[in-house]
Structures are given as C-alpha cells and as structure tokens.
FIPA-724433 format. One record per atom (N, C-alpha, C, O): atom name; x, y, z; residue number from 0; residue in three letters. Coordinates in nm, 3 decimals, decimal comma. Example, Ala and Ser with C-alpha at 12.3 -4.5 7.8 and 13.67 -1.06 7.14 Angstrom:
REM residues 2
a; x; y; z; k; r
N; 1,319; -0,569; 0,780; 0; ALA
CA; 1,230; -0,450; 0,780; 0; ALA
C; 1,320; -0,330; 0,780; 0; ALA
O; 1,424; -0,332; 0,846; 0; ALA
N; 1,285; -0,225; 0,708; 1; SER
CA; 1,367; -0,106; 0,714; 1; SER
C; 1,290; 0,003; 0,787; 1; SER
O; 1,341; 0,114; 0,804; 1; SER
END
This chain:
REM residues 136
a; x; y; z; k; r
N; 0,084; -0,117; 0,000; 0; UNK
CA; 0,000; 0,000; 0,000; 0; UNK
C; 0,089; 0,124; 0,000; 0; UNK
O; 0,185; 0,133; 0,076; 0; UNK
N; 0,056; 0,217; -0,085; 1; UNK
CA; 0,130; 0,342; -0,091; 1; UNK
C; 0,095; 0,428; 0,029; 1; UNK
O; -0,020; 0,431; 0,074; 1; UNK
N; 0,195; 0,500; 0,079; 2; UNK
CA; 0,173; 0,587; 0,194; 2; UNK
C; 0,215; 0,729; 0,160; 2; UNK
O; 0,309; 0,752; 0,084; 2; UNK
N; 0,143; 0,823; 0,217; 3; UNK
CA; 0,184; 0,963; 0,213; 3; UNK
C; 0,279; 0,983; 0,330; 3; UNK
O; 0,259; 0,925; 0,437; 3; UNK
N; 0,384; 1,064; 0,310; 4; UNK
CA; 0,487; 1,079; 0,412; 4; UNK
C; 0,519; 1,227; 0,431; 4; UNK
O; 0,526; 1,304; 0,335; 4; UNK
N; 0,537; 1,266; 0,557; 5; UNK
CA; 0,587; 1,399; 0,592; 5; UNK
C; 0,710; 1,377; 0,678; 5; UNK
O; 0,708; 1,298; 0,772; 5; UNK
N; 0,819; 1,448; 0,645; 6; UNK
CA; 0,940; 1,442; 0,725; 6; UNK
C; 0,966; 1,582; 0,778; 6; UNK
O; 0,990; 1,676; 0,701; 6; UNK
N; 0,962; 1,596; 0,911; 7; UNK
CA; 0,981; 1,724; 0,978; 7; UNK
C; 1,111; 1,723; 1,057; 7; UNK
O; 1,151; 1,619; 1,110; 7; UNK
N; 1,176; 1,838; 1,066; 8; UNK
CA; 1,291; 1,849; 1,156; 8; UNK
C; 1,240; 1,832; 1,298; 8; UNK
O; 1,130; 1,876; 1,330; 8; UNK
N; 1,318; 1,768; 1,381; 9; UNK
CA; 1,277; 1,742; 1,519; 9; UNK
C; 1,301; 1,868; 1,604; 9; UNK
O; 1,401; 1,879; 1,675; 9; UNK
N; 1,206; 1,962; 1,596; 10; UNK
CA; 1,210; 2,084; 1,676; 10; UNK
C; 1,087; 2,086; 1,766; 10; UNK
O; 0,995; 2,007; 1,747; 10; UNK
N; 1,086; 2,175; 1,864; 11; UNK
CA; 0,972; 2,185; 1,956; 11; UNK
C; 0,844; 2,220; 1,879; 11; UNK
O; 0,738; 2,164; 1,907; 11; UNK
N; 0,853; 2,312; 1,783; 12; UNK
CA; 0,735; 2,350; 1,704; 12; UNK
C; 0,683; 2,232; 1,622; 12; UNK
O; 0,562; 2,210; 1,615; 12; UNK
N; 0,775; 2,157; 1,560; 13; UNK
CA; 0,733; 2,043; 1,480; 13; UNK
C; 0,682; 1,928; 1,566; 13; UNK
O; 0,598; 1,850; 1,521; 13; UNK
N; 0,733; 1,916; 1,688; 14; UNK
CA; 0,679; 1,815; 1,780; 14; UNK
C; 0,534; 1,849; 1,813; 14; UNK
O; 0,449; 1,760; 1,819; 14; UNK
N; 0,506; 1,977; 1,835; 15; UNK
CA; 0,368; 2,020; 1,863; 15; UNK
C; 0,280; 1,995; 1,741; 15; UNK
O; 0,167; 1,949; 1,755; 15; UNK
N; 0,331; 2,026; 1,621; 16; UNK
CA; 0,255; 2,002; 1,498; 16; UNK
C; 0,228; 1,852; 1,483; 16; UNK
O; 0,117; 1,813; 1,445; 16; UNK
N; 0,325; 1,769; 1,513; 17; UNK
CA; 0,307; 1,623; 1,504; 17; UNK
C; 0,198; 1,576; 1,599; 17; UNK
O; 0,118; 1,489; 1,564; 17; UNK
N; 0,194; 1,634; 1,719; 18; UNK
CA; 0,088; 1,599; 1,814; 18; UNK
C; -0,049; 1,640; 1,760; 18; UNK
O; -0,146; 1,565; 1,773; 18; UNK
N; -0,056; 1,759; 1,699; 19; UNK
CA; -0,183; 1,805; 1,641; 19; UNK
C; -0,228; 1,712; 1,529; 19; UNK
O; -0,346; 1,678; 1,519; 19; UNK
N; -0,135; 1,670; 1,444; 20; UNK
CA; -0,168; 1,578; 1,335; 20; UNK
C; -0,213; 1,444; 1,393; 20; UNK
O; -0,310; 1,385; 1,346; 20; UNK
N; -0,141; 1,395; 1,496; 21; UNK
CA; -0,179; 1,270; 1,562; 21; UNK
C; -0,321; 1,279; 1,618; 21; UNK
O; -0,403; 1,189; 1,597; 21; UNK
N; -0,350; 1,389; 1,689; 22; UNK
CA; -0,483; 1,407; 1,748; 22; UNK
C; -0,591; 1,418; 1,640; 22; UNK
O; -0,702; 1,368; 1,657; 22; UNK
N; -0,557; 1,485; 1,528; 23; UNK
CA; -0,652; 1,499; 1,417; 23; UNK
C; -0,685; 1,362; 1,358; 23; UNK
O; -0,800; 1,334; 1,324; 23; UNK
N; -0,583; 1,276; 1,347; 24; UNK
CA; -0,604; 1,140; 1,296; 24; UNK
C; -0,689; 1,059; 1,393; 24; UNK
O; -0,777; 0,984; 1,350; 24; UNK
N; -0,663; 1,073; 1,523; 25; UNK
CA; -0,744; 1,002; 1,623; 25; UNK
C; -0,890; 1,046; 1,613; 25; UNK
O; -0,981; 0,963; 1,618; 25; UNK
N; -0,911; 1,176; 1,600; 26; UNK
CA; -1,046; 1,231; 1,590; 26; UNK
C; -1,119; 1,175; 1,468; 26; UNK
O; -1,239; 1,147; 1,475; 26; UNK
N; -1,046; 1,159; 1,357; 27; UNK
CA; -1,107; 1,106; 1,234; 27; UNK
C; -1,109; 0,953; 1,232; 27; UNK
O; -1,172; 0,893; 1,145; 27; UNK
N; -1,040; 0,889; 1,327; 28; UNK
CA; -1,034; 0,743; 1,330; 28; UNK
C; -0,949; 0,686; 1,217; 28; UNK
O; -0,976; 0,576; 1,169; 28; UNK
N; -0,847; 0,759; 1,176; 29; UNK
CA; -0,761; 0,717; 1,065; 29; UNK
C; -0,625; 0,673; 1,118; 29; UNK
O; -0,576; 0,727; 1,217; 29; UNK
N; -0,562; 0,574; 1,052; 30; UNK
CA; -0,431; 0,525; 1,097; 30; UNK
C; -0,322; 0,628; 1,072; 30; UNK
O; -0,328; 0,707; 0,978; 30; UNK
N; -0,221; 0,625; 1,158; 31; UNK
CA; -0,105; 0,713; 1,145; 31; UNK
C; 0,013; 0,646; 1,213; 31; UNK
O; 0,002; 0,598; 1,326; 31; UNK
N; 0,127; 0,643; 1,145; 32; UNK
CA; 0,250; 0,591; 1,203; 32; UNK
C; 0,346; 0,708; 1,224; 32; UNK
O; 0,370; 0,787; 1,132; 32; UNK
N; 0,399; 0,719; 1,344; 33; UNK
CA; 0,496; 0,823; 1,375; 33; UNK
C; 0,624; 0,753; 1,418; 33; UNK
O; 0,622; 0,665; 1,504; 33; UNK
N; 0,734; 0,793; 1,357; 34; UNK
CA; 0,864; 0,738; 1,395; 34; UNK
C; 0,968; 0,848; 1,382; 34; UNK
O; 0,941; 0,956; 1,329; 34; UNK
N; 1,087; 0,819; 1,431; 35; UNK
CA; 1,196; 0,915; 1,425; 35; UNK
C; 1,309; 0,858; 1,341; 35; UNK
O; 1,326; 0,737; 1,331; 35; UNK
N; 1,386; 0,948; 1,280; 36; UNK
CA; 1,503; 0,903; 1,204; 36; UNK
C; 1,603; 0,844; 1,301; 36; UNK
O; 1,591; 0,859; 1,423; 36; UNK
N; 1,702; 0,776; 1,247; 37; UNK
CA; 1,798; 0,705; 1,331; 37; UNK
C; 1,869; 0,798; 1,430; 37; UNK
O; 1,891; 0,760; 1,545; 37; UNK
N; 1,905; 0,916; 1,388; 38; UNK
CA; 1,973; 1,010; 1,475; 38; UNK
C; 1,879; 1,101; 1,554; 38; UNK
O; 1,923; 1,196; 1,618; 38; UNK
N; 1,751; 1,071; 1,547; 39; UNK
CA; 1,646; 1,150; 1,614; 39; UNK
C; 1,643; 1,295; 1,566; 39; UNK
O; 1,598; 1,383; 1,639; 39; UNK
N; 1,690; 1,319; 1,444; 40; UNK
CA; 1,692; 1,455; 1,391; 40; UNK
C; 1,563; 1,490; 1,317; 40; UNK
O; 1,534; 1,608; 1,295; 40; UNK
N; 1,486; 1,389; 1,278; 41; UNK
CA; 1,364; 1,412; 1,202; 41; UNK
C; 1,248; 1,329; 1,255; 41; UNK
O; 1,266; 1,219; 1,307; 41; UNK
N; 1,129; 1,385; 1,242; 42; UNK
CA; 1,004; 1,316; 1,276; 42; UNK
C; 0,942; 1,272; 1,144; 42; UNK
O; 0,929; 1,353; 1,052; 42; UNK
N; 0,905; 1,146; 1,134; 43; UNK
CA; 0,848; 1,092; 1,011; 43; UNK
C; 0,705; 1,047; 1,038; 43; UNK
O; 0,680; 0,963; 1,124; 43; UNK
N; 0,611; 1,105; 0,964; 44; UNK
CA; 0,469; 1,070; 0,976; 44; UNK
C; 0,428; 1,000; 0,848; 44; UNK
O; 0,456; 1,048; 0,738; 44; UNK
N; 0,361; 0,884; 0,862; 45; UNK
CA; 0,319; 0,806; 0,745; 45; UNK
C; 0,176; 0,758; 0,764; 45; UNK
O; 0,136; 0,718; 0,873; 45; UNK
N; 0,099; 0,763; 0,655; 46; UNK
CA; -0,039; 0,713; 0,657; 46; UNK
C; -0,086; 0,697; 0,513; 46; UNK
O; -0,029; 0,758; 0,422; 46; UNK
N; -0,189; 0,616; 0,492; 47; UNK
CA; -0,247; 0,606; 0,357; 47; UNK
C; -0,296; 0,742; 0,308; 47; UNK
O; -0,290; 0,772; 0,188; 47; UNK
N; -0,344; 0,824; 0,400; 48; UNK
CA; -0,382; 0,962; 0,372; 48; UNK
C; -0,353; 1,042; 0,498; 48; UNK
O; -0,409; 1,014; 0,604; 48; UNK
N; -0,266; 1,141; 0,487; 49; UNK
CA; -0,231; 1,224; 0,603; 49; UNK
C; -0,327; 1,342; 0,610; 49; UNK
O; -0,348; 1,412; 0,511; 49; UNK
N; -0,384; 1,363; 0,727; 50; UNK
CA; -0,474; 1,475; 0,751; 50; UNK
C; -0,400; 1,579; 0,836; 50; UNK
O; -0,347; 1,547; 0,942; 50; UNK
N; -0,398; 1,703; 0,788; 51; UNK
CA; -0,327; 1,811; 0,856; 51; UNK
C; -0,428; 1,919; 0,892; 51; UNK
O; -0,504; 1,962; 0,805; 51; UNK
N; -0,430; 1,963; 1,019; 52; UNK
CA; -0,526; 2,067; 1,057; 52; UNK
C; -0,514; 2,192; 0,969; 52; UNK
O; -0,616; 2,249; 0,930; 52; UNK
N; -0,392; 2,236; 0,938; 53; UNK
CA; -0,371; 2,355; 0,855; 53; UNK
C; -0,242; 2,337; 0,775; 53; UNK
O; -0,134; 2,339; 0,834; 53; UNK
N; -0,250; 2,320; 0,642; 54; UNK
CA; -0,129; 2,301; 0,561; 54; UNK
C; -0,031; 2,418; 0,570; 54; UNK
O; 0,088; 2,400; 0,543; 54; UNK
N; -0,079; 2,536; 0,608; 55; UNK
CA; 0,009; 2,652; 0,620; 55; UNK
C; 0,107; 2,637; 0,736; 55; UNK
O; 0,207; 2,709; 0,743; 55; UNK
N; 0,078; 2,545; 0,828; 56; UNK
CA; 0,166; 2,522; 0,943; 56; UNK
C; 0,295; 2,451; 0,903; 56; UNK
O; 0,392; 2,453; 0,979; 56; UNK
N; 0,297; 2,388; 0,786; 57; UNK
CA; 0,416; 2,314; 0,745; 57; UNK
C; 0,531; 2,409; 0,717; 57; UNK
O; 0,515; 2,508; 0,645; 57; UNK
N; 0,644; 2,379; 0,773; 58; UNK
CA; 0,766; 2,457; 0,755; 58; UNK
C; 0,813; 2,441; 0,610; 58; UNK
O; 0,794; 2,334; 0,553; 58; UNK
N; 0,872; 2,544; 0,550; 59; UNK
CA; 0,922; 2,530; 0,413; 59; UNK
C; 1,029; 2,420; 0,398; 59; UNK
O; 1,050; 2,369; 0,288; 59; UNK
N; 1,094; 2,384; 0,507; 60; UNK
CA; 1,196; 2,278; 0,503; 60; UNK
C; 1,135; 2,139; 0,516; 60; UNK
O; 1,207; 2,040; 0,508; 60; UNK
N; 1,005; 2,131; 0,534; 61; UNK
CA; 0,938; 2,003; 0,549; 61; UNK
C; 0,939; 1,928; 0,417; 61; UNK
O; 0,912; 1,985; 0,311; 61; UNK
N; 0,971; 1,799; 0,424; 62; UNK
CA; 0,968; 1,714; 0,305; 62; UNK
C; 0,832; 1,645; 0,302; 62; UNK
O; 0,794; 1,576; 0,396; 62; UNK
N; 0,758; 1,664; 0,191; 63; UNK
CA; 0,627; 1,604; 0,175; 63; UNK
C; 0,633; 1,510; 0,055; 63; UNK
O; 0,662; 1,553; -0,056; 63; UNK
N; 0,607; 1,381; 0,079; 64; UNK
CA; 0,600; 1,284; -0,030; 64; UNK
C; 0,453; 1,252; -0,052; 64; UNK
O; 0,397; 1,163; 0,012; 64; UNK
N; 0,392; 1,325; -0,143; 65; UNK
CA; 0,250; 1,309; -0,171; 65; UNK
C; 0,195; 1,437; -0,229; 65; UNK
O; 0,268; 1,535; -0,249; 65; UNK
N; 0,067; 1,438; -0,256; 66; UNK
CA; -0,001; 1,554; -0,313; 66; UNK
C; -0,088; 1,617; -0,206; 66; UNK
O; -0,172; 1,550; -0,145; 66; UNK
N; -0,069; 1,747; -0,183; 67; UNK
CA; -0,145; 1,819; -0,081; 67; UNK
C; -0,271; 1,875; -0,144; 67; UNK
O; -0,266; 1,942; -0,247; 67; UNK
N; -0,385; 1,847; -0,081; 68; UNK
CA; -0,515; 1,899; -0,124; 68; UNK
C; -0,582; 1,967; -0,006; 68; UNK
O; -0,579; 1,916; 0,105; 68; UNK
N; -0,642; 2,083; -0,031; 69; UNK
CA; -0,720; 2,150; 0,074; 69; UNK
C; -0,860; 2,088; 0,072; 69; UNK
O; -0,918; 2,067; -0,034; 69; UNK
N; -0,912; 2,061; 0,192; 70; UNK
CA; -1,042; 1,996; 0,198; 70; UNK
C; -1,115; 2,037; 0,326; 70; UNK
O; -1,078; 1,994; 0,435; 70; UNK
N; -1,216; 2,120; 0,314; 71; UNK
CA; -1,301; 2,156; 0,427; 71; UNK
C; -1,228; 2,212; 0,548; 71; UNK
O; -1,255; 2,169; 0,660; 71; UNK
N; -1,138; 2,305; 0,529; 72; UNK
CA; -1,070; 2,367; 0,641; 72; UNK
C; -0,947; 2,293; 0,690; 72; UNK
O; -0,881; 2,339; 0,783; 72; UNK
N; -0,915; 2,180; 0,631; 73; UNK
CA; -0,793; 2,107; 0,667; 73; UNK
C; -0,723; 2,062; 0,540; 73; UNK
O; -0,775; 2,079; 0,430; 73; UNK
N; -0,606; 2,006; 0,555; 74; UNK
CA; -0,532; 1,958; 0,439; 74; UNK
C; -0,525; 1,806; 0,438; 74; UNK
O; -0,527; 1,742; 0,544; 74; UNK
N; -0,519; 1,751; 0,320; 75; UNK
CA; -0,503; 1,607; 0,303; 75; UNK
C; -0,384; 1,583; 0,212; 75; UNK
O; -0,370; 1,649; 0,109; 75; UNK
N; -0,299; 1,490; 0,250; 76; UNK
CA; -0,187; 1,453; 0,165; 76; UNK
C; -0,210; 1,309; 0,121; 76; UNK
O; -0,215; 1,217; 0,203; 76; UNK
N; -0,224; 1,292; -0,010; 77; UNK
CA; -0,247; 1,160; -0,069; 77; UNK
C; -0,117; 1,110; -0,130; 77; UNK
O; -0,036; 1,191; -0,176; 77; UNK
N; -0,096; 0,980; -0,133; 78; UNK
CA; 0,027; 0,926; -0,193; 78; UNK
C; 0,044; 0,973; -0,337; 78; UNK
O; -0,053; 0,980; -0,412; 78; UNK
N; 0,165; 1,005; -0,373; 79; UNK
CA; 0,196; 1,054; -0,507; 79; UNK
C; 0,179; 0,945; -0,612; 79; UNK
O; 0,142; 0,974; -0,726; 79; UNK
N; 0,206; 0,823; -0,576; 80; UNK
CA; 0,210; 0,714; -0,673; 80; UNK
C; 0,076; 0,644; -0,690; 80; UNK
O; 0,070; 0,530; -0,734; 80; UNK
N; -0,029; 0,713; -0,656; 81; UNK
CA; -0,161; 0,657; -0,673; 81; UNK
C; -0,189; 0,643; -0,824; 81; UNK
O; -0,133; 0,719; -0,903; 81; UNK
N; -0,274; 0,549; -0,864; 82; UNK
CA; -0,306; 0,529; -1,004; 82; UNK
C; -0,357; 0,657; -1,069; 82; UNK
O; -0,417; 0,741; -1,003; 82; UNK
N; -0,333; 0,668; -1,195; 83; UNK
CA; -0,373; 0,787; -1,267; 83; UNK
C; -0,470; 0,751; -1,379; 83; UNK
O; -0,464; 0,641; -1,434; 83; UNK
N; -0,558; 0,844; -1,410; 84; UNK
CA; -0,650; 0,826; -1,521; 84; UNK
C; -0,583; 0,878; -1,646; 84; UNK
O; -0,525; 0,987; -1,647; 84; UNK
N; -0,590; 0,800; -1,753; 85; UNK
CA; -0,530; 0,840; -1,879; 85; UNK
C; -0,640; 0,844; -1,984; 85; UNK
O; -0,716; 0,749; -1,999; 85; UNK
N; -0,649; 0,954; -2,055; 86; UNK
CA; -0,745; 0,966; -2,164; 86; UNK
C; -0,674; 0,936; -2,295; 86; UNK
O; -0,578; 1,005; -2,331; 86; UNK
N; -0,719; 0,834; -2,365; 87; UNK
CA; -0,660; 0,797; -2,493; 87; UNK
C; -0,759; 0,829; -2,604; 87; UNK
O; -0,879; 0,806; -2,591; 87; UNK
N; -0,707; 0,883; -2,712; 88; UNK
CA; -0,789; 0,906; -2,829; 88; UNK
C; -0,751; 0,799; -2,931; 88; UNK
O; -0,644; 0,806; -2,991; 88; UNK
N; -0,840; 0,701; -2,950; 89; UNK
CA; -0,812; 0,587; -3,036; 89; UNK
C; -0,893; 0,598; -3,164; 89; UNK
O; -1,006; 0,648; -3,163; 89; UNK
N; -0,835; 0,550; -3,273; 90; UNK
CA; -0,912; 0,550; -3,397; 90; UNK
C; -1,014; 0,437; -3,392; 90; UNK
O; -1,008; 0,351; -3,304; 90; UNK
N; -1,107; 0,437; -3,485; 91; UNK
CA; -1,220; 0,343; -3,482; 91; UNK
C; -1,175; 0,197; -3,488; 91; UNK
O; -1,239; 0,111; -3,428; 91; UNK
N; -1,067; 0,169; -3,562; 92; UNK
CA; -1,018; 0,031; -3,570; 92; UNK
C; -0,970; -0,019; -3,434; 92; UNK
O; -0,998; -0,133; -3,395; 92; UNK
N; -0,898; 0,066; -3,362; 93; UNK
CA; -0,850; 0,026; -3,230; 93; UNK
C; -0,965; 0,010; -3,131; 93; UNK
O; -0,962; -0,079; -3,046; 93; UNK
N; -1,066; 0,096; -3,142; 94; UNK
CA; -1,181; 0,084; -3,054; 94; UNK
C; -1,253; -0,047; -3,080; 94; UNK
O; -1,292; -0,117; -2,986; 94; UNK
N; -1,271; -0,081; -3,208; 95; UNK
CA; -1,336; -0,207; -3,244; 95; UNK
C; -1,255; -0,326; -3,191; 95; UNK
O; -1,311; -0,424; -3,142; 95; UNK
N; -1,123; -0,316; -3,202; 96; UNK
CA; -1,038; -0,424; -3,153; 96; UNK
C; -1,047; -0,435; -3,001; 96; UNK
O; -1,049; -0,545; -2,946; 96; UNK
N; -1,052; -0,322; -2,934; 97; UNK
CA; -1,068; -0,322; -2,788; 97; UNK
C; -1,198; -0,389; -2,748; 97; UNK
O; -1,202; -0,466; -2,652; 97; UNK
N; -1,305; -0,360; -2,819; 98; UNK
CA; -1,435; -0,423; -2,791; 98; UNK
C; -1,428; -0,574; -2,814; 98; UNK
O; -1,486; -0,651; -2,737; 98; UNK
N; -1,358; -0,616; -2,919; 99; UNK
CA; -1,340; -0,760; -2,945; 99; UNK
C; -1,266; -0,826; -2,830; 99; UNK
O; -1,306; -0,931; -2,781; 99; UNK
N; -1,159; -0,763; -2,787; 100; UNK
CA; -1,080; -0,818; -2,677; 100; UNK
C; -1,165; -0,824; -2,551; 100; UNK
O; -1,163; -0,925; -2,480; 100; UNK
N; -1,239; -0,718; -2,523; 101; UNK
CA; -1,322; -0,713; -2,402; 101; UNK
C; -1,424; -0,826; -2,405; 101; UNK
O; -1,449; -0,889; -2,302; 101; UNK
N; -1,483; -0,853; -2,521; 102; UNK
CA; -1,582; -0,960; -2,532; 102; UNK
C; -1,517; -1,097; -2,508; 102; UNK
O; -1,578; -1,187; -2,450; 102; UNK
N; -1,393; -1,112; -2,555; 103; UNK
CA; -1,324; -1,241; -2,541; 103; UNK
C; -1,270; -1,264; -2,400; 103; UNK
O; -1,259; -1,378; -2,355; 103; UNK
N; -1,235; -1,157; -2,333; 104; UNK
CA; -1,169; -1,173; -2,204; 104; UNK
C; -1,242; -1,096; -2,094; 104; UNK
O; -1,180; -1,021; -2,018; 104; UNK
N; -1,370; -1,113; -2,087; 105; UNK
CA; -1,449; -1,035; -1,990; 105; UNK
C; -1,409; -1,063; -1,845; 105; UNK
O; -1,441; -0,984; -1,756; 105; UNK
N; -1,340; -1,174; -1,821; 106; UNK
CA; -1,300; -1,206; -1,684; 106; UNK
C; -1,168; -1,140; -1,645; 106; UNK
O; -1,126; -1,150; -1,530; 106; UNK
N; -1,102; -1,073; -1,740; 107; UNK
CA; -0,973; -1,011; -1,710; 107; UNK
C; -0,991; -0,867; -1,663; 107; UNK
O; -1,097; -0,807; -1,681; 107; UNK
N; -0,886; -0,814; -1,602; 108; UNK
CA; -0,891; -0,677; -1,553; 108; UNK
C; -0,870; -0,579; -1,668; 108; UNK
O; -0,828; -0,616; -1,777; 108; UNK
N; -0,900; -0,453; -1,641; 109; UNK
CA; -0,882; -0,348; -1,742; 109; UNK
C; -0,736; -0,342; -1,786; 109; UNK
O; -0,707; -0,326; -1,904; 109; UNK
N; -0,645; -0,354; -1,692; 110; UNK
CA; -0,503; -0,348; -1,724; 110; UNK
C; -0,463; -0,462; -1,818; 110; UNK
O; -0,388; -0,441; -1,913; 110; UNK
N; -0,514; -0,582; -1,791; 111; UNK
CA; -0,483; -0,697; -1,876; 111; UNK
C; -0,539; -0,677; -2,016; 111; UNK
O; -0,476; -0,714; -2,115; 111; UNK
N; -0,658; -0,621; -2,024; 112; UNK
CA; -0,722; -0,597; -2,154; 112; UNK
C; -0,641; -0,496; -2,235; 112; UNK
O; -0,617; -0,517; -2,354; 112; UNK
N; -0,599; -0,388; -2,172; 113; UNK
CA; -0,522; -0,285; -2,242; 113; UNK
C; -0,385; -0,341; -2,284; 113; UNK
O; -0,337; -0,312; -2,394; 113; UNK
N; -0,324; -0,420; -2,197; 114; UNK
CA; -0,196; -0,481; -2,232; 114; UNK
C; -0,211; -0,569; -2,356; 114; UNK
O; -0,128; -0,565; -2,446; 114; UNK
N; -0,318; -0,649; -2,358; 115; UNK
CA; -0,341; -0,735; -2,474; 115; UNK
C; -0,366; -0,653; -2,600; 115; UNK
O; -0,324; -0,691; -2,709; 115; UNK
N; -0,435; -0,542; -2,586; 116; UNK
CA; -0,459; -0,452; -2,699; 116; UNK
C; -0,326; -0,403; -2,756; 116; UNK
O; -0,307; -0,405; -2,878; 116; UNK
N; -0,235; -0,359; -2,670; 117; UNK
CA; -0,106; -0,310; -2,717; 117; UNK
C; -0,023; -0,422; -2,779; 117; UNK
O; 0,047; -0,399; -2,877; 117; UNK
N; -0,031; -0,542; -2,723; 118; UNK
CA; 0,043; -0,654; -2,780; 118; UNK
C; -0,009; -0,685; -2,920; 118; UNK
O; 0,070; -0,705; -3,013; 118; UNK
N; -0,140; -0,689; -2,935; 119; UNK
CA; -0,198; -0,712; -3,068; 119; UNK
C; -0,158; -0,602; -3,165; 119; UNK
O; -0,126; -0,629; -3,281; 119; UNK
N; -0,160; -0,479; -3,118; 120; UNK
CA; -0,121; -0,367; -3,204; 120; UNK
C; 0,024; -0,377; -3,248; 120; UNK
O; 0,056; -0,352; -3,364; 120; UNK
N; 0,113; -0,414; -3,155; 121; UNK
CA; 0,255; -0,430; -3,189; 121; UNK
C; 0,274; -0,544; -3,288; 121; UNK
O; 0,354; -0,532; -3,381; 121; UNK
N; 0,202; -0,653; -3,269; 122; UNK
CA; 0,213; -0,765; -3,364; 122; UNK
C; 0,168; -0,722; -3,504; 122; UNK
O; 0,232; -0,755; -3,604; 122; UNK
N; 0,058; -0,649; -3,509; 123; UNK
CA; 0,009; -0,602; -3,639; 123; UNK
C; 0,109; -0,505; -3,702; 123; UNK
O; 0,132; -0,511; -3,823; 123; UNK
N; 0,167; -0,416; -3,622; 124; UNK
CA; 0,266; -0,321; -3,672; 124; UNK
C; 0,389; -0,393; -3,724; 124; UNK
O; 0,438; -0,361; -3,833; 124; UNK
N; 0,440; -0,490; -3,647; 125; UNK
CA; 0,559; -0,563; -3,690; 125; UNK
C; 0,532; -0,644; -3,816; 125; UNK
O; 0,618; -0,653; -3,904; 125; UNK
N; 0,413; -0,704; -3,826; 126; UNK
CA; 0,378; -0,780; -3,947; 126; UNK
C; 0,371; -0,686; -4,067; 126; UNK
O; 0,415; -0,721; -4,176; 126; UNK
N; 0,314; -0,568; -4,047; 127; UNK
CA; 0,305; -0,469; -4,155; 127; UNK
C; 0,444; -0,423; -4,197; 127; UNK
O; 0,472; -0,410; -4,316; 127; UNK
N; 0,530; -0,398; -4,100; 128; UNK
CA; 0,667; -0,352; -4,129; 128; UNK
C; 0,746; -0,461; -4,201; 128; UNK
O; 0,823; -0,432; -4,292; 128; UNK
N; 0,726; -0,587; -4,159; 129; UNK
CA; 0,796; -0,700; -4,222; 129; UNK
C; 0,749; -0,714; -4,368; 129; UNK
O; 0,828; -0,744; -4,457; 129; UNK
N; 0,618; -0,691; -4,388; 130; UNK
CA; 0,564; -0,696; -4,525; 130; UNK
C; 0,623; -0,587; -4,613; 130; UNK
O; 0,650; -0,611; -4,731; 130; UNK
N; 0,644; -0,468; -4,558; 131; UNK
CA; 0,705; -0,359; -4,633; 131; UNK
C; 0,850; -0,391; -4,668; 131; UNK
O; 0,894; -0,360; -4,779; 131; UNK
N; 0,924; -0,453; -4,576; 132; UNK
CA; 1,063; -0,485; -4,601; 132; UNK
C; 1,078; -0,595; -4,706; 132; UNK
O; 1,171; -0,591; -4,786; 132; UNK
N; 0,989; -0,692; -4,707; 133; UNK
CA; 0,997; -0,799; -4,806; 133; UNK
C; 0,955; -0,750; -4,944; 133; UNK
O; 0,993; -0,809; -5,045; 133; UNK
N; 0,875; -0,643; -4,950; 134; UNK
CA; 0,833; -0,587; -5,077; 134; UNK
C; 0,947; -0,508; -5,143; 134; UNK
O; 0,949; -0,490; -5,265; 134; UNK
N; 1,042; -0,462; -5,061; 135; UNK
CA; 1,154; -0,381; -5,115; 135; UNK
C; 1,250; -0,463; -5,188; 135; UNK
O; 1,349; -0,411; -5,239; 135; UNK
END
C-alpha cells in the first residue's frame, strides 16, 4: 500500500505540529505511524492519507511525499504514486479491436485488456513492417 509521508525536523514547534496531526487522525479514526530518524533529527509521519489541521503550518523545510489537497478547512496529503487516469484518443479500428478483446476476455482486468490490446497492435505493426521490407 502506498503511503503519504511527511518528514519534519525534530524541533519543539514540529513536535507540537506532530501531536496536532496525531490528534486529528485520532479524531477522524484514521491510521497514522509516527517514527523518528535514526539520529532522532527528524520526525516521520506516514499514513495512507495524512490529515493536517492547517497546511500553512508546514515549515518550508518540510519534506512532503505526496499531493497536498485543501479539503473543508484542513489539508489532506495523498500518496503521489496513486493510479492515474489516462485519456486515450483511439481510432475506430483500435476501438473495435478493444471491444473484441473485451468480449473475449471479460474475466480479465482493465489493465490486462489494455496490455493485450497493445500486444496485438505491436504484432500487427511488426507484421506490416515486415511486409514492407519484403516488398523492397
């Protein structure tokens, strides 16, 4: 599971901020892991989604691994490596082929279907290219 991470310098102000974040997570009933770096120089907060009472409280030196979103008076940090939506513009032949694949492999996941589509496309491209080379 991907985690959002905040790394704060271990200062009195950041210790107070860490307590506020911890309390905010308890209030929301959300998991939070707090640990310290080996030399106790940094505070590391990790969660599937980090909830921050006020994102403006974060020091400019704070390392944030994730995407910060403002939400209803507080901040949320979501993991950066979360899946992304991709919009593809396909020609009609590829759409028809995708529908054929979907009909044949309805038990497979979307990722498997798209992978098979690209494999078929590469095979068709290579066969076409081989045909062009033999014609020369």
